[in-house]
C-alpha positions as CSV (number, residue, x, y, z in Angstrom):
1,M,-9.3,17.0,3.8
2,T,-5.6,17.0,2.7
3,Q,-4.3,17.6,6.2
4,E,-6.7,14.9,7.6
5,I,-5.3,12.3,5.2
6,L,-1.7,13.3,5.9
7,K,-2.3,13.1,9.6
8,S,-3.9,9.7,9.3
9,I,-0.9,8.4,7.3
10,E,1.6,9.9,9.8
11,S,-0.3,8.5,12.7
12,T,-0.3,4.9,11.5
13,R,3.0,5.2,9.7
14,V,2.4,2.4,7.2
15,I,1.1,2.6,3.7
16,A,0.1,-0.8,2.3
17,I,0.9,-1.0,-1.4
18,I,-1.3,-3.4,-3.3
19,R,0.4,-4.4,-6.6
20,L,-1.5,-7.3,-8.2
21,A,-2.3,-8.3,-11.8
22,Q,-6.0,-7.6,-11.1
23,Y,-8.0,-6.4,-8.1
24,D,-11.0,-8.7,-8.0
25,H,-10.7,-9.1,-4.2
26,A,-9.9,-5.5,-3.4
27,V,-12.5,-5.1,-0.6
28,E,-11.5,-8.3,1.2
29,I,-7.8,-7.2,1.1
30,V,-8.5,-3.8,2.5
31,Q,-10.8,-5.3,5.2
32,A,-7.9,-7.6,6.2
33,L,-5.4,-4.8,6.3
34,V,-7.7,-2.6,8.4
35,A,-8.3,-5.4,10.8
36,G,-4.6,-5.5,11.4
37,G,-4.3,-1.8,12.0
38,V,-3.1,-0.6,8.5
39,T,-5.6,1.9,7.2
40,A,-3.6,3.8,4.5
41,I,-3.8,1.7,1.3
42,E,-2.5,2.3,-2.2
43,F,-3.7,0.5,-5.3
44,T,-1.1,0.7,-8.1
45,L,-2.1,1.4,-11.7
46,T,0.1,-1.5,-12.9
47,G,-2.9,-3.8,-12.2
48,A,-6.1,-4.1,-14.1
49,G,-9.1,-2.4,-12.5
50,A,-7.2,-0.2,-10.0
51,N,-9.7,2.7,-10.3
52,E,-12.7,0.4,-9.9
53,A,-11.0,-1.1,-6.8
54,I,-10.6,2.4,-5.4
55,T,-14.3,3.1,-5.9
56,R,-15.4,-0.2,-4.4
57,T,-13.2,0.0,-1.3
58,R,-14.2,3.6,-0.6
59,Q,-17.8,2.6,-0.7
60,A,-17.3,-0.5,1.5
61,L,-14.9,0.9,4.1
62,G,-16.0,4.6,4.3
63,S,-13.9,6.5,6.7
64,A,-12.2,3.4,8.2
65,A,-9.5,3.6,5.5
66,Q,-7.6,6.1,3.4
67,I,-7.5,4.8,-0.2
68,G,-4.9,6.1,-2.6
69,V,-3.5,5.3,-6.0
70,G,0.1,4.5,-6.9
71,T,2.4,4.3,-9.9
72,V,0.8,7.5,-11.3
73,L,2.9,8.8,-14.2
74,N,0.9,11.6,-15.8
75,S,-1.9,14.1,-15.0
76,G,-4.5,12.2,-16.8
77,A,-4.0,9.1,-14.7
78,A,-4.0,11.3,-11.6
79,H,-7.3,12.9,-12.5
80,A,-9.0,9.6,-13.4
81,A,-8.0,8.1,-10.1
82,V,-9.2,11.1,-8.1
83,D,-12.5,11.0,-10.0
84,A,-12.7,7.3,-8.9
85,G,-12.3,8.3,-5.3
86,A,-8.6,8.2,-4.6
87,Q,-7.7,10.2,-1.5
88,F,-4.0,10.5,-2.1
89,V,-1.7,10.0,-5.1
90,V,1.7,8.4,-5.3
91,T,4.4,8.4,-8.0
92,P,7.5,6.2,-8.3
93,V,9.4,9.1,-9.9
94,Y,9.8,12.9,-9.6
95,S,7.0,14.3,-11.7
96,R,6.1,18.0,-11.7
97,E,3.1,17.3,-14.0
98,V,1.5,14.9,-11.4
99,I,2.3,17.2,-8.5
100,N,0.6,20.1,-10.3
101,A,-2.4,17.9,-11.2
102,C,-2.9,16.9,-7.6
103,R,-2.5,20.4,-6.2
104,A,-5.2,21.5,-8.7
105,A,-7.4,18.7,-7.5
106,G,-6.8,19.3,-3.9
107,V,-5.5,15.9,-3.0
108,P,-2.2,15.0,-1.2
109,I,0.7,13.9,-3.5
110,M,3.5,11.7,-2.5
111,C,6.1,12.2,-5.2
112,G,8.8,9.7,-5.8
113,A,12.5,10.5,-5.6
114,Q,15.9,8.9,-5.1
115,T,18.3,11.7,-4.6
116,A,18.3,14.6,-2.2
117,T,18.0,17.0,-5.1
118,E,14.9,15.2,-6.4
119,A,13.3,15.1,-3.0
120,Y,14.0,18.8,-2.4
121,N,12.6,19.8,-5.8
122,A,9.5,17.7,-5.2
123,H,9.0,19.5,-1.9
124,L,9.5,22.9,-3.6
125,D,6.9,22.0,-6.3
126,G,4.3,21.2,-3.6
127,A,4.5,17.5,-2.8
128,Q,3.5,17.1,0.9
129,M,5.4,13.8,1.2
130,V,8.3,12.3,-0.8
131,K,8.6,8.6,-1.5
132,I,12.2,7.5,-1.5
133,F,12.3,4.6,-3.9
134,P,13.8,2.1,-3.9
135,A,14.6,2.3,-0.2
136,R,16.6,-0.9,-0.2
137,T,19.4,1.0,-2.1
138,G,20.5,3.0,0.8
139,G,18.6,1.7,3.7
140,P,17.7,3.6,6.9
141,A,21.1,5.3,6.9
142,Y,20.3,7.0,3.6
143,I,17.1,8.4,5.0
144,K,19.0,9.8,8.0
145,D,21.6,11.3,5.7
146,I,19.0,13.1,3.5
147,L,17.2,14.5,6.5
148,A,20.4,15.8,8.1
149,P,20.4,18.9,5.9
150,L,16.7,18.7,4.9
151,P,14.9,17.9,8.2
152,F,11.6,19.5,7.0
153,L,11.0,16.8,4.4
154,R,8.4,14.1,5.1
155,L,10.1,11.0,3.6
156,V,8.3,7.7,3.0
157,P,10.9,5.0,2.1
158,T,9.4,2.3,-0.1
159,G,10.8,-0.8,-1.8
160,G,12.4,-3.5,0.4
161,V,10.6,-2.4,3.6
162,S,9.2,-5.1,5.8
163,A,8.0,-5.6,9.4
164,E,11.6,-6.5,10.2
165,N,13.2,-3.2,9.1
166,A,10.3,-0.8,9.2
167,R,11.2,0.4,12.7
168,A,14.7,1.3,11.6
169,F,13.4,3.5,8.9
170,I,11.1,5.3,11.3
171,E,13.9,5.8,13.8
172,A,16.0,7.3,11.0
173,G,13.4,10.0,10.6
174,A,10.9,8.7,8.0
175,A,7.4,10.0,8.4
176,A,6.0,6.6,7.3
177,V,7.0,3.6,5.3
178,G,5.4,2.0,2.2
179,I,5.2,-1.8,2.3
180,G,4.2,-3.9,-0.7
181,G,4.8,-7.6,-1.4
182,N,6.0,-8.1,2.2
183,L,2.5,-7.2,3.4
184,V,0.1,-8.2,0.6
185,S,1.4,-11.1,-1.5
186,A,-0.2,-12.5,-4.6
187,A,-0.1,-16.0,-3.0
188,D,-2.1,-14.9,0.0
189,V,-4.7,-13.2,-2.2
190,A,-4.9,-16.2,-4.6
191,G,-5.5,-18.5,-1.6
192,A,-8.0,-16.1,0.0
193,N,-5.7,-16.1,3.1
194,W,-7.1,-12.9,4.6
195,A,-6.0,-14.0,8.1
196,A,-2.4,-14.0,6.9
197,I,-2.7,-10.5,5.5
198,T,-4.2,-9.3,8.8
199,A,-1.3,-10.9,10.8
200,K,1.3,-9.2,8.5
201,A,-0.5,-5.9,8.8
202,R,-0.6,-6.2,12.6
203,A,3.2,-7.0,12.7
204,C,4.0,-4.0,10.5
205,A,1.7,-1.7,12.6
206,Q,3.3,-2.9,15.8
207,A,6.8,-2.5,14.4
208,V,6.3,1.3,13.8
209,A,4.1,2.0,16.8
210,V,5.3,4.7,19.2
């Protein structure tokens, strides 16, 4: 299952990061993203009801989407999200505790890092992917620089990525990109503007397409 999830993420190359105060419209958001070609979706634990949203969207979408959890800072949060149905876990920081919890649970872990040392240590500890955050700090050139001596890393730049610059990150060697507010905005959700989310998803998917 782990390899299937990773292959799905690497084939579509975009992870939609949903960071809202609450997730009342989780199913509608995910349906809009999938309609636009973005199928890897992360609900962050900074919002209320993230685990419930994971369960609901897994039930509603089935195999049409890969549903993960983000902003995971400890093993307890990781286990709770996996129990709710999360198919992959993402941290914003380097956390050996979370990596170990995910390895024990048999789910992919995308561990956060900023430096080459953190990225390499996350890889050594067993993280299948490494989230470079915030990506806006160094841009695509930074991704290319890290991969020059460490070409085996699967890097996922996140933070400041949009349809306009996503392609540059992929061309720099990123395995995928994480896109948050530039893809799913609180304003679009509040206005039930699902067509706008679908259009943004389509633009992001086309930007990174082979």
